[in-house]
N, C-alpha and C positions, 0 to 999 in steps of 0.2 A: 682316628680320634677326632674327626671333623666336628663333632658335637661338643668338643672340649677345647679349652684354652689353657696352654701351659702357663702357670703362674709363678713357678719357682723350682728350685732344686735343693734337696736336702744335702747339706755339706758336712754336717758333723752331728755328734750327739751332744746333749747338754744335761749334766747331772746324772743321778743314779736311777731316776724314776721314769726314764724313757722319753724325755723330751728330745725333740730334734731341732737342729738349727737349720734354718732355711734361708737361702739367698733368694730374696723376692725378685721376680722379673716384672714387677709392676711399678708404675710411677708413684703409687700410694700404697705402701705396705699395709696400712690399716684396712685395706680391702679384705685381708684375711679374716677380719672379725665378722664379715658377712657370710663366710663359708661354713655351712653345716657339715658338708662332706667333701673330702678331696679324694682324688683318684690317682693311681700310679699307672705307668705305661704297661704294667703287667695286668691291668684291668682290675686290680684290687681297690677297694674303697675303704676309707677310714673316716669315722666320725670325728670331727674336730671338737675336742673337749676343753681346750684352752689356748689362748693366744697372748703372747707377751713379746716385748721388743728388747733387743740388745744391739746397740750401735746401729749398723745398717742391716741387721738380720732380724728374722722373725723366729721366735721360739714357739714351737707347736707341741701341744700334748694331743696325741692321736689315740683314739680308742683301740685297745688291743696291743699297743706298744707300751709295755708296762715296766721295762727295765732297760739298762744300758745295752745289753746284748741284742734285744729286739730293735732298739734304736740304731745300733751299729749296722744291722742288716738292711736298714732303710737308706744308709748313706749312698749318695749319688743318684738316688731316684728322683725323677722329675715329677712334680705334682701338677695335677690338672683340675680345673673347675668347670662345671657345666657352662657352656657358652651362653645359655639363656640368661644367666646372671648378669651378663654384660649387654643385653639387648637395649636397655634404655640409658644410653649415654647422653651427657649434656651436649647441646648444639656445638658443632665444630670440634667434637672430640671423637677420635677414632682409635680402634685397636690396631696395633702394629701389624698383626696378622692380616688385617683387612687392607692395609696400605701396601704391603709388599706384594708385588706382582702387578700393580696398577700401571697402565700406560701413562706416560707424562708427555703432554703436548701443549702447543699453543695454537693460534689460529691457522698457522701455515706449516708447522713442522711437528712430526712425532719424534721425540728425542730418544725414547727407550722405555724401559720399565724399572720400577723401584725394586732394588734387590736388598736394601737394608734401610733401616731407620736409625740414625745416630742421634743420641740424646746428648746435647752439649751443655745444658743448664739454662741458657737464655732462650733457645728455641731448638726444635728438632731440625735435622738435616736429612734429606732424602738422597741416598746414594742410588743414582740411576745408571743402569747398564745400557749403553748405546748399542746400536746394531753393529758397529765396528769394534765392539768389545772394550770400549773405553768406559771409565766411570766418571760421571760428572756429579758434583754435589750441589743440590738445590736447597736453599734455606726455606724452611717451612714457616714463612712469615706472610702476613696479610698483603704486603706489597708484591709478593711473588705468586702466591697460591690464590687463584681466582675461584676455583671450584674443585671439590673432591666428590666424585660420584662413584661410590663403591659398587652400586648395582650395575652401572653401565661400564665400569672397569677403567676409569681414567681420572687423571688429575689435570686440570687446565691451568696453565701458568702464564705469567708474563716473565720472560727470561730477562734477568738483570743484565744491563749493559756490561760488557767486558768479562762476563762469567765464562764464556766459551773460548776466550782468547788466551 
């Protein structure tokens, strides 16, 4: 599914008419309004007929899912959107899927590669797995991140004093 980005998971049904409740895996759940079609990992596609919000979840009406039984069969399915919908991101905005795996280095040292991106509220934190299998947490802030080069596969940083001690 390299041409797709996972955008959420169906966690429950909602109502009697086949709506599904989705836990969105995006920073901005309103991105679901831009999706005409969503895909599941079993390669089925569903036209998006309606999008609503409930607390931290997205309520979706999908074509062909017309009752609670059909919605129940969708429970736990991961939803995917075509990657090309995310090609034109604002400057200094990246997809987590593009950050994970990048090598983190400064001018002298290669620290390891990003294994996870942690969202904290104020800024993201990159969990970097070192060659000796430790994890260091790098804050994704302008004072630390000098350059993110997805095409070349690296993040150039200025290591904060005391972070490794």
